[in-house]
Backbone as CSV, one residue per row, in Angstrom:
resi,resn,N_x,N_y,N_z,CA_x,CA_y,CA_z,C_x,C_y,C_z
1,MET,11.401,-12.587,-16.316,10.778,-12.393,-15.012,9.270,-12.494,-15.102
2,THR,8.666,-11.898,-16.145,7.209,-11.917,-16.299,6.674,-13.331,-16.429
3,GLU,7.367,-14.177,-17.175,6.884,-15.556,-17.359,6.882,-16.288,-16.021
4,ASN,7.969,-16.206,-15.250,8.037,-16.875,-13.973,6.983,-16.332,-13.007
5,PHE,6.788,-15.030,-13.061,5.823,-14.395,-12.153,4.414,-14.824,-12.474
6,ASN,4.075,-14.919,-13.763,2.734,-15.337,-14.141,2.487,-16.789,-13.741
7,GLN,3.555,-17.639,-13.765,3.376,-18.996,-13.324,3.014,-19.062,-11.859
8,LEU,3.679,-18.215,-11.055,3.370,-18.120,-9.630,1.975,-17.567,-9.423
9,ALA,1.669,-16.475,-10.110,0.394,-15.796,-9.888,-0.761,-16.683,-10.296
10,SER,-0.595,-17.553,-11.294,-1.711,-18.377,-11.748,-2.191,-19.352,-10.678
11,LYS,-1.343,-19.561,-9.661,-1.726,-20.465,-8.596,-2.631,-19.841,-7.567
12,ILE,-2.727,-18.497,-7.597,-3.489,-17.800,-6.540,-4.511,-16.871,-7.163
13,LEU,-5.736,-17.309,-7.196,-6.862,-16.498,-7.644,-6.720,-16.044,-9.103
14,GLY,-5.843,-16.673,-9.859,-5.706,-16.330,-11.248,-5.189,-14.917,-11.466
15,LEU,-4.303,-14.431,-10.589,-3.762,-13.094,-10.753,-2.543,-13.139,-11.668
16,SER,-2.438,-12.168,-12.564,-1.255,-12.109,-13.422,-0.829,-10.689,-13.648
17,TYR,0.448,-10.480,-13.857,1.015,-9.146,-14.060,1.817,-9.095,-15.357
18,THR,1.832,-7.913,-15.983,2.814,-7.597,-17.003,3.617,-6.438,-16.440
19,ILE,4.919,-6.561,-16.357,5.757,-5.586,-15.699,6.319,-4.586,-16.698
20,ILE,6.143,-3.310,-16.433,6.656,-2.248,-17.270,7.454,-1.311,-16.392
21,PRO,8.808,-1.352,-16.410,9.583,-0.472,-15.539,9.548,0.964,-15.988
22,ILE,9.458,1.885,-15.027,9.518,3.318,-15.270,10.508,3.907,-14.291
23,ILE,11.468,4.637,-14.755,12.489,5.216,-13.909,12.070,6.653,-13.577
24,CYS,11.818,6.916,-12.312,11.451,8.274,-11.884,11.564,8.339,-10.370
25,LYS,11.374,9.526,-9.828,11.405,9.719,-8.394,10.165,9.090,-7.757
26,LYS,10.318,8.610,-6.518,9.229,8.038,-5.786,8.746,8.991,-4.708
27,LYS,7.435,9.069,-4.512,6.865,9.814,-3.423,6.182,8.816,-2.492
28,ARG,6.530,8.835,-1.203,5.883,7.961,-0.263,4.633,8.664,0.273
29,LYS,3.691,8.894,-0.615,2.414,9.525,-0.271,1.340,8.863,-1.119
30,ILE,0.242,8.513,-0.489,-0.898,7.969,-1.221,-1.869,9.100,-1.494
31,PHE,-2.197,9.347,-2.758,-3.058,10.469,-3.131,-4.199,9.931,-3.975
32,PHE,-5.410,10.296,-3.611,-6.540,9.808,-4.394,-7.663,10.833,-4.371
33,VAL,-8.530,10.748,-5.367,-9.674,11.659,-5.496,-10.961,10.901,-5.224
34,ILE,-11.818,11.468,-4.400,-13.101,10.865,-4.118,-14.207,11.700,-4.761
35,HIS,-15.008,11.120,-5.635,-16.190,11.774,-6.184,-17.400,11.151,-5.507
36,TYR,-18.044,11.903,-4.671,-19.121,11.355,-3.870,-20.355,12.264,-3.937
37,ARG,-21.403,11.721,-4.514,-22.647,12.475,-4.748,-22.345,13.742,-5.553
38,THR,-22.761,14.923,-5.019,-22.525,16.171,-5.756,-21.231,16.843,-5.367
39,LEU,-20.510,16.236,-4.413,-19.275,16.847,-3.945,-18.074,16.148,-4.548
40,SER,-17.025,16.921,-4.786,-15.768,16.336,-5.308,-14.638,16.910,-4.494
41,TYR,-14.018,16.047,-3.706,-12.911,16.472,-2.857,-11.674,15.633,-3.164
42,CYS,-10.525,16.240,-2.944,-9.269,15.510,-2.953,-8.867,15.257,-1.498
43,PHE,-8.550,13.992,-1.186,-8.073,13.641,0.125,-6.628,13.136,-0.032
44,SER,-5.743,13.653,0.780,-4.366,13.216,0.767,-3.997,12.638,2.133
45,LEU,-3.675,11.340,2.143,-3.150,10.698,3.336,-1.648,10.641,3.200
46,TYR,-0.940,11.147,4.174,0.515,11.198,4.054,1.160,10.956,5.418
47,THR,2.447,10.646,5.392,3.189,10.392,6.622,3.839,11.695,7.076
48,ALA,3.476,12.144,8.270,4.094,13.343,8.877,5.208,12.888,9.799
49,LEU,6.411,13.361,9.525,7.585,12.924,10.292,8.058,14.068,11.212
50,SER,8.307,13.760,12.445,8.771,14.769,13.393,9.788,14.152,14.363
51,GLU,10.501,15.016,15.064,11.488,14.561,16.047,11.049,15.008,17.433
52,THR,11.057,14.093,18.377,10.645,14.410,19.723,11.747,15.134,20.482
53,SER,11.409,15.601,21.681,12.396,16.364,22.483,13.568,15.488,22.910
54,ASP,13.353,14.185,22.973,14.434,13.271,23.316,15.084,12.648,22.083
55,HIS,14.880,13.347,20.924,15.576,13.018,19.674,15.179,11.658,19.106
56,LYS,13.900,11.310,19.216,13.384,10.120,18.572,12.504,10.552,17.403
57,TRP,12.615,9.809,16.290,11.797,10.125,15.137,10.399,9.537,15.330
58,ARG,9.373,10.330,14.934,7.992,9.953,15.063,7.284,10.097,13.734
59,ALA,6.618,9.024,13.308,5.850,9.051,12.048,4.382,8.903,12.369
60,GLN,3.545,9.780,11.802,2.114,9.755,12.051,1.335,9.934,10.749
61,LEU,0.305,9.122,10.597,-0.560,9.267,9.430,-1.350,10.571,9.555
62,ALA,-1.280,11.412,8.534,-1.905,12.718,8.558,-2.836,12.897,7.387
63,LEU,-3.693,13.923,7.456,-4.747,14.131,6.472,-4.775,15.557,6.009
64,ALA,-4.967,15.739,4.690,-5.211,17.071,4.110,-6.308,16.916,3.070
65,THR,-7.129,17.953,2.882,-8.215,17.911,1.921,-8.207,19.173,1.068
66,CYS,-8.798,19.056,-0.098,-8.899,20.210,-1.031,-10.187,20.060,-1.812
67,HIS,-10.824,21.197,-2.102,-12.111,21.181,-2.828,-11.985,21.729,-4.241
68,VAL,-11.060,22.655,-4.462,-10.954,23.285,-5.774,-9.496,23.664,-6.068
69,ASN,-9.092,23.529,-7.335,-7.748,23.908,-7.763,-6.698,23.335,-6.833
70,CYS,-6.625,22.026,-6.774,-5.790,21.341,-5.796,-4.300,21.348,-6.149
71,PHE,-3.940,21.929,-7.300,-2.529,22.087,-7.585,-1.941,23.347,-6.991
72,THR,-2.795,24.085,-6.253,-2.344,25.277,-5.544,-2.250,24.941,-4.064
73,LYS,-1.075,25.091,-3.481,-0.844,24.675,-2.103,-1.778,25.351,-1.125
74,GLY,-2.088,26.628,-1.354,-2.897,27.384,-0.408,-4.345,26.927,-0.342
75,ASN,-4.778,26.089,-1.284,-6.174,25.612,-1.283,-6.368,24.343,-0.488
76,TRP,-5.300,23.852,0.130,-5.405,22.627,0.927,-5.678,22.972,2.382
77,ASN,-6.510,22.173,3.039,-6.725,22.261,4.459,-5.996,21.103,5.149
78,TYR,-5.130,21.463,6.093,-4.298,20.475,6.752,-4.859,20.177,8.149
79,TYR,-5.174,18.897,8.398,-5.778,18.504,9.667,-4.744,17.906,10.630
80,GLY,-3.549,17.690,10.160,-2.529,17.111,11.019,-2.712,15.624,11.243
81,PRO,-2.050,15.039,12.235,-2.145,13.598,12.487,-3.573,13.154,12.749
82,ILE,-4.000,12.075,12.134,-5.352,11.547,12.324,-5.500,11.003,13.756
83,PHE,-4.454,10.381,14.271,-4.470,9.857,15.629,-3.321,10.506,16.428
84,PRO,-3.551,11.674,16.966,-2.469,12.424,17.628,-1.831,11.697,18.794
85,ASP,-2.585,10.823,19.457,-2.053,10.122,20.634,-1.299,8.842,20.268
86,VAL,-1.252,8.495,19.001,-0.500,7.322,18.561,0.871,7.735,18.104
87,PHE,1.893,7.167,18.730,3.245,7.597,18.444,3.694,7.277,17.023
88,TRP,3.309,6.128,16.510,3.755,5.718,15.189,2.568,5.134,14.413
89,SER,2.227,5.730,13.281,1.162,5.200,12.427,1.347,5.773,11.039
90,LYS,1.168,4.946,10.017,1.280,5.427,8.634,0.620,4.435,7.688
91,SER,0.798,4.669,6.388,0.267,3.791,5.342,-1.238,3.662,5.427
92,GLY,-1.963,4.735,5.146,-3.415,4.740,5.244,-4.106,4.436,3.918
93,SER,-5.244,3.753,3.984,-6.045,3.421,2.800,-7.512,3.632,3.160
94,LEU,-8.191,4.468,2.390,-9.565,4.869,2.700,-10.543,4.150,1.783
95,LEU,-11.609,3.597,2.341,-12.655,2.958,1.584,-14.002,3.617,1.920
96,VAL,-14.617,4.266,0.917,-15.970,4.802,1.064,-16.922,3.733,0.542
97,HIS,-17.473,2.968,1.466,-18.338,1.833,1.082,-19.736,2.311,0.663
98,ASN,-20.308,3.220,1.464,-21.586,3.808,1.147,-21.740,5.074,1.994
99,GLU,-22.943,5.609,2.086,-23.169,6.872,2.792,-22.890,6.763,4.303
100,THR,-23.039,5.577,4.831,-22.914,5.418,6.291,-21.719,4.625,6.746
101,HIS,-21.080,3.891,5.836,-19.983,3.010,6.216,-18.738,3.376,5.425
102,ARG,-17.762,3.928,6.130,-16.503,4.358,5.519,-15.385,3.930,6.432
103,TYR,-14.320,3.380,5.828,-13.301,2.736,6.613,-11.908,3.225,6.271
104,LEU,-11.041,3.229,7.279,-9.634,3.547,7.063,-8.812,2.353,7.533
105,PHE,-8.004,1.814,6.610,-7.043,0.753,6.948,-5.674,1.420,7.071
106,TYR,-4.971,1.175,8.154,-3.729,1.890,8.364,-2.762,1.077,9.237
107,ASP,-1.555,1.599,9.371,-0.451,1.058,10.198,0.493,0.192,9.356
108,ASP,1.687,-0.048,9.927,2.741,-0.688,9.136,3.452,-1.804,9.869
109,SER,2.887,-2.317,10.929,3.386,-3.552,11.542,2.306,-4.620,11.406
110,ASN,1.150,-4.318,11.918,-0.113,-5.007,11.605,-1.086,-3.929,11.137
111,ILE,-2.035,-4.319,10.322,-2.975,-3.354,9.752,-4.157,-3.198,10.687
112,SER,-4.440,-1.959,11.068,-5.549,-1.622,11.941,-6.707,-1.072,11.122
113,LEU,-7.860,-0.943,11.769,-9.077,-0.462,11.119,-9.677,0.671,11.938
114,ALA,-10.158,1.705,11.257,-10.843,2.805,11.904,-12.110,3.132,11.083
115,LEU,-13.095,3.674,11.723,-14.371,4.024,11.082,-14.555,5.546,11.112
116,THR,-15.214,6.062,10.082,-15.450,7.501,9.982,-16.817,7.783,9.347
117,LYS,-17.431,8.858,9.724,-18.688,9.307,9.098,-18.463,10.516,8.199
118,ASP,-17.504,11.385,8.591,-17.283,12.625,7.837,-15.975,12.629,7.053
119,LEU,-15.218,11.520,7.061,-13.935,11.392,6.390,-12.848,12.312,6.969
120,ILE,-13.135,12.902,8.130,-12.171,13.773,8.791,-11.803,13.226,10.164
121,HIS,-12.811,12.769,10.921,-12.610,12.234,12.244,-12.778,10.724,12.199
122,PHE,-11.885,10.025,12.894,-11.863,8.572,12.792,-11.854,7.939,14.191
123,ASP,-12.606,6.848,14.304,-12.659,6.078,15.567,-11.995,4.730,15.317
124,ARG,-10.978,4.455,16.119,-10.234,3.206,15.943,-11.012,1.986,16.444
125,ALA,-11.002,0.942,15.656,-11.591,-0.318,16.069,-10.591,-1.094,16.932
126,PRO,-11.067,-1.904,17.881,-10.138,-2.656,18.717,-9.413,-3.747,17.921
127,GLY,-8.223,-4.090,18.393,-7.470,-5.179,17.751,-6.918,-4.808,16.410
128,PHE,-6.470,-5.823,15.669,-5.912,-5.634,14.335,-6.810,-6.262,13.280
129,PHE,-6.797,-5.665,12.106,-7.616,-6.179,10.980,-6.850,-7.255,10.206
130,ILE,-5.592,-6.999,9.871,-4.739,-7.969,9.198,-3.430,-8.052,9.969
131,THR,-3.022,-9.258,10.343,-1.804,-9.430,11.136,-0.754,-10.182,10.322
132,THR,0.463,-10.165,10.826,1.538,-10.948,10.231,1.294,-12.423,10.436
133,ARG,1.941,-13.236,9.612,1.870,-14.691,9.739,3.286,-15.242,9.783
134,HIS,3.614,-15.941,10.835,5.025,-16.301,11.094,5.584,-17.256,10.046
135,ASP,4.745,-18.001,9.369,5.196,-18.984,8.389,4.928,-18.593,6.952
136,HIS,4.733,-17.269,6.705,4.437,-16.809,5.352,5.399,-15.673,4.964
137,PHE,5.195,-15.181,3.754,6.014,-14.099,3.203,5.789,-12.784,3.945
138,ASP,4.730,-12.694,4.703,4.371,-11.447,5.433,4.618,-11.616,6.937
139,SER,5.683,-12.292,7.313,5.950,-12.651,8.726,6.514,-11.513,9.542
140,ALA,7.138,-10.493,8.901,7.770,-9.422,9.676,6.868,-8.223,9.829
141,LEU,6.085,-7.886,8.804,5.182,-6.731,8.873,4.177,-6.784,7.752
142,VAL,3.064,-6.132,7.976,2.076,-5.861,6.917,1.630,-4.428,7.046
143,GLU,1.370,-3.761,5.912,0.893,-2.391,5.939,-0.028,-2.143,4.757
144,ALA,-0.968,-1.226,4.933,-2.000,-0.992,3.947,-1.444,-0.499,2.620
145,GLY,-2.041,-1.034,1.544,-1.770,-0.526,0.206,-2.778,0.543,-0.132
146,PRO,-3.085,0.754,-1.401,-4.095,1.774,-1.785,-5.504,1.341,-1.466
147,ASN,-6.476,2.175,-1.774,-7.857,1.897,-1.424,-8.376,0.630,-2.125
148,PRO,-9.140,-0.209,-1.412,-9.709,-1.411,-2.037,-10.597,-1.049,-3.226
149,LEU,-10.610,-1.888,-4.240,-11.439,-1.655,-5.422,-12.341,-2.872,-5.674
150,LYS,-13.500,-2.610,-6.274,-14.489,-3.650,-6.504,-14.110,-4.570,-7.663
151,LEU,-14.399,-5.849,-7.491,-14.281,-6.837,-8.515,-15.664,-7.117,-9.127
152,SER,-15.685,-7.898,-10.215,-16.955,-8.159,-10.901,-17.926,-8.992,-10.084
153,ASP,-17.411,-9.683,-9.054,-18.311,-10.456,-8.172,-18.845,-9.612,-7.038
154,ASN,-18.545,-8.302,-7.085,-19.047,-7.307,-6.118,-18.295,-7.340,-4.801
155,ASN,-17.223,-8.100,-4.672,-16.368,-8.054,-3.513,-15.178,-7.123,-3.783
156,TYR,-14.449,-6.773,-2.709,-13.314,-5.849,-2.850,-12.006,-6.613,-2.908
157,LEU,-11.117,-6.147,-3.762,-9.726,-6.611,-3.758,-8.886,-5.575,-3.011
158,PHE,-8.204,-5.998,-1.981,-7.392,-5.125,-1.136,-5.938,-5.602,-1.208
159,LEU,-5.058,-4.792,-1.752,-3.625,-5.136,-1.849,-2.888,-4.532,-0.646
160,TYR,-1.930,-5.283,-0.133,-1.164,-4.788,1.005,0.331,-5.087,0.822
161,ASN,1.144,-4.215,1.366,2.589,-4.391,1.368,2.986,-5.218,2.594
162,SER,4.081,-5.946,2.481,4.498,-6.794,3.594,6.002,-7.011,3.555
163,GLY,6.528,-7.554,4.647,7.954,-7.810,4.707,8.244,-9.108,5.456
164,ARG,9.400,-9.682,5.119,9.895,-10.848,5.831,11.389,-10.732,6.000
165,VAL,11.934,-11.375,7.006,13.375,-11.353,7.250,14.080,-12.220,6.197
166,THR,15.196,-11.739,5.689,15.940,-12.452,4.679,17.439,-12.377,4.978
167,ASN,18.204,-13.317,4.437,19.647,-13.297,4.570,20.344,-12.932,3.267
168,ILE,19.615,-12.352,2.318,20.183,-11.932,1.038,21.179,-10.794,1.278
169,THR,22.364,-10.930,0.804,23.392,-9.886,1.019,23.033,-8.640,0.195
170,ASN,23.237,-7.487,0.796,22.920,-6.243,0.124,23.796,-5.124,0.697
171,PRO,23.872,-3.969,0.008,24.812,-2.908,0.412,24.393,-2.106,1.646
172,LYS,23.134,-2.229,2.086,22.699,-1.382,3.199,23.029,-2.070,4.526
173,PRO,23.839,-1.410,5.353,24.257,-2.024,6.627,23.053,-2.370,7.521
174,GLY,23.023,-3.599,7.995,21.987,-4.033,8.938,20.630,-4.295,8.325
175,TRP,20.492,-4.148,6.989,19.183,-4.316,6.366,18.908,-5.803,6.056
176,ASN,17.843,-6.367,6.562,17.560,-7.791,6.362,16.053,-8.032,6.103
177,ILE,15.352,-7.056,5.521,13.934,-7.204,5.221,13.714,-7.210,3.713
178,GLN,12.896,-8.154,3.250,12.443,-8.189,1.860,10.957,-7.852,1.815
179,TYR,10.576,-6.886,0.988,9.161,-6.496,0.841,8.502,-7.263,-0.282
180,ASN,7.253,-7.641,-0.074,6.463,-8.376,-1.051,5.035,-7.834,-1.053
181,LEU,4.314,-8.111,-2.147,2.929,-7.620,-2.286,1.965,-8.771,-2.065
182,GLY,1.001,-8.551,-1.162,-0.029,-9.564,-0.904,-1.418,-9.034,-1.217
183,TRP,-2.440,-9.907,-1.073,-3.821,-9.480,-1.351,-4.783,-10.172,-0.432
184,THR,-5.898,-9.521,-0.209,-7.050,-10.109,0.477,-8.323,-9.793,-0.328
185,ILE,-9.345,-10.577,-0.128,-10.663,-10.294,-0.695,-11.580,-9.910,0.478
186,LEU,-12.169,-8.718,0.391,-13.069,-8.240,1.431,-14.525,-8.401,0.969
187,ASN,-15.385,-8.721,1.908,-16.813,-8.894,1.597,-17.401,-7.598,1.045
188,GLY,-17.997,-7.683,-0.123,-18.581,-6.489,-0.745,-19.751,-5.905,0.013
189,GLN,-20.406,-6.693,0.869,-21.489,-6.182,1.704,-21.002,-5.698,3.052
190,ASN,-19.932,-6.310,3.547,-19.343,-5.922,4.821,-17.833,-5.984,4.720
191,PRO,-17.188,-4.872,4.339,-15.742,-4.861,4.085,-14.875,-5.196,5.285
192,THR,-15.454,-5.284,6.482,-14.683,-5.665,7.657,-14.498,-7.173,7.743
193,GLU,-15.072,-7.905,6.815,-14.944,-9.370,6.783,-13.995,-9.776,5.662
194,ILE,-12.966,-10.531,6.010,-12.005,-11.021,5.031,-12.460,-12.399,4.532
195,LEU,-12.728,-12.476,3.228,-13.195,-13.729,2.637,-12.036,-14.639,2.221
196,ALA,-10.930,-14.059,1.823,-9.781,-14.860,1.369,-8.506,-14.048,1.516
197,ARG,-7.393,-14.731,1.699,-6.090,-14.102,1.803,-5.061,-14.994,1.146
198,CYS,-4.129,-14.384,0.445,-3.182,-15.122,-0.373,-2.226,-15.950,0.483
199,GLU,-1.777,-17.055,-0.092,-0.771,-17.907,0.562,0.619,-17.492,0.090
200,ASP,0.728,-16.911,-1.104,2.018,-16.510,-1.668,1.904,-15.067,-2.167
201,PRO,3.026,-14.358,-2.235,2.974,-12.989,-2.744,2.711,-12.977,-4.248
202,ILE,2.077,-11.923,-4.744,1.886,-11.778,-6.167,2.997,-10.958,-6.813
203,LEU,3.831,-10.354,-5.997,4.993,-9.622,-6.521,6.062,-9.590,-5.432
204,SER,7.278,-9.969,-5.843,8.462,-9.947,-4.969,9.617,-9.353,-5.741
205,PRO,10.656,-8.835,-5.092,11.803,-8.260,-5.829,12.509,-9.324,-6.661
206,GLU,12.501,-9.136,-7.959,13.192,-10.048,-8.865,14.126,-9.366,-9.829
207,LEU,13.672,-8.241,-10.404,14.515,-7.510,-11.336,15.598,-6.734,-10.569
208,ASP,16.671,-6.364,-11.275,17.784,-5.686,-10.622,17.342,-4.427,-9.911
209,TRP,16.454,-3.636,-10.549,16.046,-2.353,-9.936,15.003,-2.545,-8.851
210,GLU,14.545,-3.784,-8.679,13.681,-4.124,-7.528,14.501,-4.707,-6.367
211,ARG,15.601,-5.371,-6.701,16.426,-6.008,-5.654,17.483,-5.062,-5.098
212,CYS,18.284,-4.472,-5.995,19.369,-3.583,-5.562,20.255,-4.267,-4.520
213,ASP,20.435,-5.574,-4.635,21.261,-6.316,-3.697,22.679,-6.441,-4.251
214,SER,23.480,-7.247,-3.598,24.898,-7.334,-3.983,25.111,-7.980,-5.351
215,ASN,24.088,-8.605,-5.914,24.199,-9.245,-7.213,23.405,-8.502,-8.300
216,SER,23.117,-7.224,-8.063,22.248,-6.470,-8.988,23.014,-5.557,-9.903
217,GLY,24.313,-5.765,-10.075,25.098,-4.941,-10.970,25.110,-3.486,-10.547
218,VAL,24.865,-2.578,-11.525,24.932,-1.137,-11.208,23.840,-0.731,-10.207
219,TRP,22.769,-1.517,-10.142,21.688,-1.162,-9.208,22.050,-1.418,-7.765
220,ALA,23.124,-2.104,-7.510,23.575,-2.305,-6.141,23.916,-0.983,-5.477
221,SER,24.307,-0.001,-6.266,24.672,1.319,-5.715,23.644,2.387,-6.022
222,ARG,22.566,2.042,-6.698,21.549,3.045,-7.062,20.346,3.032,-6.128
223,GLY,20.062,1.907,-5.523,18.891,1.799,-4.698,19.059,2.351,-3.311
224,LEU,18.024,3.000,-2.780,18.077,3.537,-1.420,17.866,2.442,-0.386
225,THR,16.888,1.565,-0.644,16.581,0.464,0.273,16.459,-0.814,-0.544
226,PRO,17.383,-1.757,-0.412,17.354,-2.985,-1.229,16.158,-3.871,-0.893
227,LEU,15.812,-4.706,-1.893,14.831,-5.783,-1.731,13.431,-5.272,-1.420
228,VAL,13.042,-4.200,-2.125,11.729,-3.599,-1.871,10.929,-3.476,-3.155
229,VAL,9.728,-4.031,-3.182,8.661,-3.674,-4.113,7.508,-3.208,-3.228
230,PHE,6.939,-2.053,-3.541,5.984,-1.407,-2.621,4.926,-0.709,-3.438
231,ILE,3.669,-1.165,-3.354,2.598,-0.596,-4.148,2.258,0.816,-3.636
232,GLU,2.093,1.755,-4.568,1.806,3.148,-4.209,0.412,3.575,-4.633
233,GLY,-0.164,2.970,-5.668,-1.477,3.352,-6.122,-1.922,2.454,-7.264
234,TRP,-3.208,2.507,-7.589,-3.708,1.700,-8.701,-4.985,2.314,-9.273
235,LYS,-5.357,1.812,-10.473,-6.520,2.339,-11.172,-7.140,1.220,-11.970
236,GLN,-8.470,1.106,-11.900,-9.169,0.121,-12.722,-9.275,0.603,-14.146
237,ILE,-8.934,-0.236,-15.117,-8.971,0.151,-16.544,-9.952,-0.687,-17.321
238,ALA,-10.411,-1.808,-16.752,-11.414,-2.643,-17.403,-11.950,-3.594,-16.308
239,THR,-12.905,-4.434,-16.697,-13.472,-5.357,-15.716,-12.358,-6.252,-15.167
240,ASP,-12.184,-6.224,-13.843,-11.202,-7.082,-13.147,-9.778,-6.856,-13.675
241,THR,-9.506,-5.670,-14.208,-8.186,-5.346,-14.727,-7.751,-3.985,-14.174
242,PHE,-6.514,-3.926,-13.722,-6.027,-2.731,-13.010,-4.617,-2.406,-13.421
243,LEU,-4.303,-1.124,-13.404,-2.907,-0.667,-13.517,-2.400,-0.394,-12.105
244,VAL,-1.224,-0.900,-11.786,-0.644,-0.800,-10.458,0.685,-0.072,-10.537
245,TRP,0.816,1.007,-9.773,2.081,1.747,-9.678,2.783,1.286,-8.419
246,TYR,4.043,0.828,-8.566,4.789,0.369,-7.412,6.224,0.857,-7.540
247,GLN,6.902,0.904,-6.401,8.278,1.377,-6.433,9.262,0.244,-6.143
248,GLY,10.474,0.416,-6.646,11.536,-0.529,-6.405,12.673,0.128,-5.657
249,CYS,13.076,-0.512,-4.570,14.247,-0.078,-3.780,14.092,1.369,-3.245
250,ASP,12.887,1.830,-3.041,12.657,3.211,-2.571,13.306,4.236,-3.491
251,SER,13.458,3.898,-4.780,14.202,4.777,-5.684,13.581,4.982,-7.059
252,VAL,12.859,3.981,-7.572,12.306,4.066,-8.910,10.854,3.589,-8.886
253,MET,10.133,3.908,-9.977,8.745,3.475,-10.081,8.588,2.458,-11.209
254,GLY,7.690,1.482,-10.983,7.323,0.531,-11.992,5.826,0.532,-12.199
255,LEU,5.383,0.067,-13.367,3.952,-0.014,-13.673,3.638,-1.457,-14.039
256,ALA,2.591,-2.000,-13.439,2.176,-3.395,-13.717,0.711,-3.426,-14.054
257,GLU,0.354,-4.369,-14.899,-1.054,-4.626,-15.178,-1.494,-5.857,-14.388
258,LEU,-2.564,-5.720,-13.652,-3.080,-6.787,-12.803,-4.411,-7.250,-13.345
259,LYS,-4.569,-8.539,-13.607,-5.827,-9.112,-14.063,-6.251,-10.172,-13.084
260,VAL,-7.537,-10.194,-12.758,-8.092,-11.174,-11.836,-9.014,-12.125,-12.626
261,TYR,-8.757,-13.416,-12.470,-9.559,-14.451,-13.133,-10.287,-15.280,-12.100
262,PHE,-11.549,-15.615,-12.397,-12.344,-16.438,-11.495,-12.548,-17.834,-12.094
């Protein structure tokens, strides 16, 4: 799988992965630490799920912060949904560009953009920041991945999750979406400007524990949601080199090394 994937990745911005599967529970929560000037805070963006009075499920992107001893639940401040008037919003990614420009990328059909000064209150920008493309791998949905990170050319690499309709047979009744990982390059001086966007995904379900479809052997009965690879977080480990944590089938975690070549 790695050899075929590297052949594909080499066609787009010189991206390549080494896949290391890890079997463990998945958390659908993006957690990151921001060290900014003399302050050090933990910010947790998570999906708050509730049921309305007419028995409809509602998902909203919510925020919690912590300043000290963040492994103690009582030390967290919970702010609730970031956009209380929005019925459905999730998958948030925060970018602290500088002292005055801080951005939130969010949503899971098309990716929206919001601006913040205090990292607590957010003002939504009009329109969508990244939209689906009917003739690409991201034709059904796009949603924010983890926070954008700087490349050696001083621009940002922003990874996003996406989906397309598929006819691959799988055990989940009515399920016809395949998730893939895409990327954009954001202007390092103005992150609201997209400089480049991939034509092909850099990661798609290929291994049994990523597909969990009808041809995946024992994994056909182990996966919660078939045909899903979904990035959960990442960390820079060297120049233009990153470790990426992603999940397969909403059930297990994998670790990949991402390298960017110019």
